C-alpha positions in Angstrom: -13.2 19.3 29.3 -10.0 21.4 28.9 -8.1 18.7 31.0 -9.3 16.1 28.5 -8.2 18.1 25.2 -4.8 18.5 26.9 -4.4 15.1 27.6 -5.4 14.1 24.1 -3.1 16.8 22.6 0.0 15.6 24.7 -0.4 11.8 24.1 2.0 10.9 21.1 1.3 7.5 20.9 0.8 6.2 17.4 2.5 9.3 16.0 5.5 7.3 14.9 3.0 4.9 13.2 1.4 7.8 11.2 5.2 8.9 10.3 6.2 5.5 8.7 2.9 5.1 7.1 3.3 8.4 5.3 6.9 7.6 4.4 6.0 4.1 3.1 3.2 5.8 0.9 5.6 8.3 -0.4 8.1 5.7 -1.3 5.5 3.5 -3.0 4.3 6.6 -5.1 8.0 7.3 -6.1 8.7 3.9 -7.0 5.5 3.8 -9.2 6.6 6.9 -10.8 10.2 5.8 -11.6 9.2 2.4 -12.8 6.6 4.1 -15.1 9.4 6.4 -16.6 11.8 3.5 -16.9 9.1 1.5 -18.7 8.5 4.0 -21.2 12.2 4.5 -22.0 12.8 0.8 -22.3 9.9 0.4 -24.6 11.1 2.9 -26.9 14.8 1.5 -26.9 13.4 -2.0 -27.5 11.5 -0.6 -30.6 14.7 1.3 -31.9 16.8 -1.8 -31.5 14.1 -4.2 -33.3 13.8 -1.7 -36.1 17.6 -1.6 -36.6 17.9 -5.2 -36.7 15.0 -5.8 -39.2 16.7 -3.1 -41.3 19.9 -4.9 -41.6 20.9 -6.6 -44.7 21.8 -10.4 -44.1 22.9 -11.7 -47.4 25.8 -13.8 -48.3 26.9 -16.9 -46.7 28.7 -17.0 -43.2 31.9 -18.2 -44.7 32.2 -15.2 -47.1 32.0 -13.0 -44.1 34.7 -14.9 -42.3 37.0 -14.9 -45.4 37.3 -11.2 -45.3 36.7 -10.6 -49.0 33.8 -8.5 -50.0 30.9 -10.7 -51.6 32.6 -13.9 -51.4 
């Protein structure tokens, strides 16, 4: 029995597979965390830009803006 346990303990076949699986799982978890943070900030930035654009006063004709004279 002791010899069988020693043989199992010394057998490292498959250990590298476990290492790569754990590494891949950590990478996926980190990617999800980063994407979640970026998504939240992107949504906030988009909302701010939309509010700024909506608040702009767009009166007058395009030619009055090109002439350089205020109001026309």
